C-alpha positions in Angstrom: 7.5 2.0 22.7 5.2 4.1 24.9 2.2 5.6 23.4 1.2 9.1 23.3 -1.6 10.8 25.3 -4.9 9.4 24.1 -3.4 7.2 21.4 -5.4 3.9 20.4 -4.1 0.8 18.7 -6.3 0.7 15.4 -4.6 -2.3 13.4 -1.3 -4.3 13.9 0.1 -6.3 11.0 0.5 -10.4 12.1 4.4 -9.8 12.4 4.0 -6.9 14.5 6.1 -4.9 12.5 3.8 -2.3 11.2 1.6 -0.6 13.7 -1.0 2.2 12.8 -2.6 3.9 16.1 -4.8 7.1 15.9 -1.7 9.4 15.8 0.8 7.4 14.0 2.0 4.8 11.9 4.9 2.9 13.0 7.5 0.6 11.1 9.5 -1.7 13.8 12.6 -3.2 12.2 14.7 -5.8 14.6 17.9 -6.9 13.5 19.8 -9.2 15.4 22.1 -6.3 17.2 19.6 -3.4 17.5 16.1 -2.9 17.0 15.0 0.6 14.9 11.7 2.1 14.2 10.3 4.8 11.8 7.6 6.7 13.0 5.0 9.1 10.7 2.6 11.2 12.4 -0.6 11.0 10.5 -1.4 14.9 10.8 1.8 15.2 8.8 0.3 13.4 6.2 -1.5 15.3 3.3 -2.6 12.7 0.8 -1.9 9.1 -0.2 -2.3 7.7 -3.8 -2.5 4.2 -4.6 -2.3 3.2 -8.2 -2.7 -0.7 -9.3 -2.2 -1.8 -12.9 -3.5 -5.1 -13.6 -2.8 -6.6 -17.3 -5.2 -8.6 -19.3 -4.1 -11.3 -21.4 -7.7 -11.6 -22.4 -8.2 -7.8 -23.3 -4.9 -8.0 -25.6 -6.4 -11.0 -27.4 -9.3 -9.2 -27.8 -7.9 -6.1 -29.4 -5.6 -8.7 -31.9 -8.6 -10.0 -33.4 -10.8 -6.9 -33.5 -8.7 -4.4 -35.0 -8.3 -6.5 -38.1 -12.0 -7.1 -38.5 -12.8 -3.6 -38.0 -10.2 -2.4 -40.6 -11.4 -4.8 -42.9 -14.9 -3.9 -42.2 -13.9 0.0 -42.8 
């Protein structure tokens, strides 16, 4: 696919399916019969939020041990 005027490649995935340029984010999908791509222009994105949750077994164990101790102390 041809680049836009003054467009520069910033980063590309190892499998070359996702490409971030100075103007757009592009996802290439190449099934056997045809090739599809999805392009998002960066000036059309207003915000992005990334939320990551990590459960911790140690925090749960600490809570189970601490709560009875605190209730007994009170």
